TILOMAR-258981 format. One record per residue (C-alpha): residue number from 1; residue in three letters; x, y, z. Coordinates in Angstrom, 1 decimal, padded with zeros to 4 digits, m for minus. Each point is the difference from the previous one (the first is absolute). Last residue first. Example, Ala and Ser with C-alpha at 12.3 -4.5 7.8 and 13.67 -1.06 7.14 Angstrom:
<marlos>
+-----+------+--------+--------+--------+
|  nr | rest |      X |      Y |      Z |
+-----+------+--------+--------+--------+
|   2 |  Ser |  013.7 | m001.1 |  007.1 |
|   1 |  Ala | m001.4 | m003.4 |  000.7 |
+-----+------+--------+--------+--------+
</marlos>
This chain:
<marlos>
+-----+------+--------+--------+--------+
|  nr | rest |      X |      Y |      Z |
+-----+------+--------+--------+--------+
| 141 |  Ile | m054.0 | m001.0 | m074.3 |
| 140 |  His |  000.5 |  003.8 |  000.0 |
| 139 |  Ala | m003.6 |  001.1 |  001.0 |
| 138 |  Ala | m000.5 | m002.6 |  002.6 |
| 137 |  Leu |  003.3 |  000.9 |  001.7 |
| 136 |  Tyr | m000.8 |  003.7 |  000.1 |
| 135 |  Ser | m003.5 | m000.9 |  001.3 |
| 134 |  Asn |  001.6 | m002.1 |  002.7 |
| 133 |  Arg |  002.4 |  002.9 |  000.9 |
| 132 |  Ser | m002.8 |  002.4 |  000.3 |
| 131 |  Ser | m001.9 | m002.4 |  002.2 |
| 130 |  Ile |  002.9 | m000.6 |  002.3 |
| 129 |  Phe |  000.8 |  003.7 |  000.4 |
| 128 |  Gln | m003.7 |  000.8 |  000.8 |
| 127 |  Cys | m000.1 | m002.8 |  002.5 |
| 126 |  Ala |  003.2 |  001.4 |  001.7 |
| 125 |  Arg | m001.5 |  003.4 |  000.1 |
| 124 |  Ala | m003.2 | m001.4 |  001.5 |
| 123 |  Phe |  001.9 | m001.7 |  002.7 |
| 122 |  Pro |  002.1 |  003.1 |  000.9 |
| 121 |  Ile | m003.1 |  002.2 |  000.4 |
| 120 |  Glu |  000.9 |  003.5 | m001.0 |
| 119 |  Arg | m001.8 |  002.6 |  002.0 |
| 118 |  Pro | m002.4 |  002.5 | m001.4 |
| 117 |  Met |  000.8 |  003.5 |  001.3 |
| 116 |  Cys | m002.0 |  001.1 |  003.0 |
| 115 |  Lys |  002.7 | m000.5 |  002.7 |
| 114 |  Lys |  002.7 |  001.8 | m002.0 |
| 113 |  Thr | m002.4 |  002.8 | m000.8 |
| 112 |  Val | m000.9 |  000.4 |  003.6 |
| 111 |  Trp |  003.6 |  000.0 |  001.1 |
| 110 |  Phe |  001.1 |  002.5 | m002.6 |
| 109 |  Val | m002.8 |  002.3 |  000.7 |
| 108 |  Ile |  000.8 | m000.2 |  003.8 |
| 107 |  Lys |  003.7 |  000.7 | m000.6 |
| 106 |  Ala | m000.9 |  003.0 | m002.2 |
| 105 |  Ala | m002.4 |  001.3 |  002.6 |
| 104 |  Leu |  002.8 | m000.3 |  002.6 |
| 103 |  Asn |  002.4 |  001.9 | m002.2 |
| 102 |  Arg | m002.6 |  002.7 | m000.6 |
| 101 |  Leu | m000.7 |  000.2 |  003.7 |
| 100 |  Cys |  003.7 |  000.4 |  000.7 |
|  99 |  Ile |  000.4 |  002.7 | m002.5 |
|  98 |  Phe | m003.0 |  001.8 |  001.3 |
|  97 |  Val |  001.4 | m000.1 |  003.6 |
|  96 |  Arg |  003.3 |  001.3 | m001.1 |
|  95 |  Val | m001.6 |  002.8 | m002.0 |
|  94 |  Leu | m002.1 |  000.8 |  003.1 |
|  93 |  Ile |  003.2 |  000.3 |  002.1 |
|  92 |  Leu |  001.6 |  002.2 | m002.6 |
|  91 |  Leu | m003.1 |  002.2 |  000.1 |
|  90 |  Asn |  000.3 |  000.4 |  003.8 |
|  89 |  Met |  003.6 |  001.2 | m000.3 |
|  88 |  Val | m000.9 |  002.4 | m002.8 |
|  87 |  Leu | m002.9 |  001.5 |  002.0 |
|  86 |  Phe |  002.4 |  000.3 |  003.0 |
|  85 |  Ile |  002.4 |  002.1 | m002.1 |
|  84 |  Gly | m002.8 |  002.0 | m001.5 |
|  83 |  Asn | m001.4 |  000.8 |  003.4 |
|  82 |  Ile |  003.4 |  001.1 |  001.3 |
|  81 |  Trp |  000.5 |  002.2 | m003.1 |
|  80 |  Ala | m003.4 |  001.6 |  000.3 |
|  79 |  Ala |  000.6 |  000.7 |  003.7 |
|  78 |  Ser |  003.3 |  001.7 | m000.9 |
|  77 |  Thr | m001.8 |  002.1 | m002.5 |
|  76 |  Asp | m002.7 |  000.9 |  002.6 |
|  75 |  Ala |  002.7 |  001.0 |  002.4 |
|  74 |  Arg |  001.8 |  002.3 | m002.4 |
|  73 |  Lys |  003.8 |  000.0 | m000.8 |
|  72 |  Ala |  000.2 | m003.5 | m001.3 |
|  71 |  Arg |  003.4 | m001.8 |  000.7 |
|  70 |  Ile | m001.2 | m003.5 |  000.7 |
|  69 |  Asn |  003.1 | m002.1 |  000.8 |
|  68 |  Asn | m001.3 | m002.1 |  002.9 |
|  67 |  Leu | m002.7 | m001.6 | m002.2 |
|  66 |  Arg |  002.8 | m001.1 | m002.4 |
|  65 |  Tyr | m001.9 | m003.0 | m001.4 |
|  64 |  Gly |  002.3 | m002.9 |  001.3 |
|  63 |  Tyr |  001.5 |  001.7 |  003.0 |
|  62 |  Lys | m002.8 |  002.0 |  001.5 |
|  61 |  Gly | m002.9 | m002.0 | m001.4 |
|  60 |  Gln |  001.5 | m003.3 |  001.0 |
|  59 |  Gly |  000.7 |  001.4 |  003.4 |
|  58 |  Phe | m003.7 |  001.1 |  000.3 |
|  57 |  Lys | m001.0 | m003.5 | m001.1 |
|  56 |  Gly |  002.2 | m001.5 |  002.6 |
|  55 |  Glu | m001.6 |  002.1 |  002.7 |
|  54 |  Ile | m003.3 | m001.3 | m001.0 |
|  53 |  Pro |  001.2 | m003.7 | m000.1 |
|  52 |  Ile |  001.5 |  000.4 |  003.5 |
|  51 |  Arg | m003.0 |  001.7 |  001.6 |
|  50 |  Glu | m001.9 | m003.2 |  000.6 |
|  49 |  Arg |  002.9 | m001.4 |  001.9 |
|  48 |  Tyr |  000.2 |  003.0 |  002.3 |
|  47 |  Glu | m003.8 | m000.3 |  000.7 |
|  46 |  Gln |  000.6 | m003.7 |  001.0 |
|  45 |  Arg |  002.9 |  000.9 |  002.2 |
|  44 |  Arg | m002.0 |  002.7 |  001.8 |
|  43 |  Gln | m002.9 | m002.4 |  000.5 |
|  42 |  Ala |  002.4 | m002.6 |  001.3 |
|  41 |  Lys |  001.4 |  002.4 |  002.5 |
|  40 |  Leu | m003.5 |  001.1 |  001.1 |
|  39 |  Arg | m001.2 | m003.6 |  000.5 |
|  38 |  Lys |  003.2 | m000.8 |  002.0 |
|  37 |  Ile | m000.5 |  003.0 |  002.3 |
|  36 |  Glu | m003.7 | m000.9 |  000.5 |
|  35 |  Asp |  000.9 | m003.6 |  000.8 |
|  34 |  Lys |  002.6 |  001.1 |  002.7 |
|  33 |  Asn | m002.4 |  002.5 |  001.5 |
|  32 |  Glu | m001.2 | m002.0 |  003.0 |
|  31 |  Pro |  003.1 | m002.1 |  000.5 |
|  30 |  Thr |  002.0 |  003.2 |  000.2 |
|  29 |  Ser |  002.4 |  001.4 | m002.6 |
|  28 |  Lys |  000.9 |  003.6 |  000.9 |
|  27 |  Pro | m001.2 |  002.5 | m002.7 |
|  26 |  Pro |  002.6 |  001.2 | m002.5 |
|  25 |  Arg |  001.5 |  003.3 |  000.8 |
|  24 |  Gly | m001.2 |  003.0 | m001.9 |
|  23 |  Leu | m001.4 |  000.5 | m003.4 |
|  22 |  Pro | m002.0 | m002.8 | m001.8 |
|  21 |  Lys |  001.6 | m002.1 | m002.6 |
|  20 |  Gly | m001.3 |  000.4 | m003.5 |
|  19 |  Ser | m003.5 | m000.5 | m001.4 |
|  18 |  Phe | m001.3 |  003.5 | m000.1 |
|  17 |  Arg | m003.7 |  000.3 | m000.6 |
|  16 |  Ile | m001.0 |  002.9 | m002.2 |
|  15 |  His | m002.7 |  002.3 |  001.4 |
|  14 |  Lys |  001.5 |  003.2 | m001.8 |
|  13 |  Cys |  000.5 |  001.5 |  003.5 |
|  12 |  Glu |  001.7 | m003.2 |  001.2 |
|  11 |  Leu |  002.3 | m000.3 | m003.0 |
|  10 |  Tyr |  001.1 |  003.6 |  000.6 |
|   9 |  Ser |  000.5 | m000.7 |  003.7 |
|   8 |  Arg |  002.2 | m003.0 | m000.8 |
|   7 |  Asn |  002.0 |  001.9 | m002.5 |
|   6 |  Asp |  000.7 |  002.7 |  002.5 |
|   5 |  Arg |  000.8 | m002.4 |  002.8 |
|   4 |  Thr |  002.7 | m001.7 | m002.2 |
|   3 |  Cys | m000.4 | m003.4 | m001.6 |
|   2 |  Arg |  001.8 |  000.7 | m003.2 |
|   1 |  Met | m001.9 | m000.5 | m003.2 |
+-----+------+--------+--------+--------+
</marlos>
């Protein structure tokens, strides 16, 4: 969205806060308003950073899912296409989440079963080998 006066007035009548630069010359920096100017600049920067993933998702929809090539004739058909594309994008995110959860559950199950399995005690194994060897020797002498 461009920052024209018409767009700003539209946002204002819809009660949507615009987070871009204000129109006109920037205020003169004085010791009294220096902190306020810094705060407003940091707030605009933070809001811009919050918009980056959202704009990226729109770009992904346009170039990855052909959101910019909808050729429907009616407005309700176009809205259905747009909703369908965003539904698919969200479903793919959910599939990735479920795959990660399944892999995590498999790792946890493997870890738990590995911890709960009876462990071999090296000394007991050595004693078992010696006793079986002695019984073999006793049987063949």
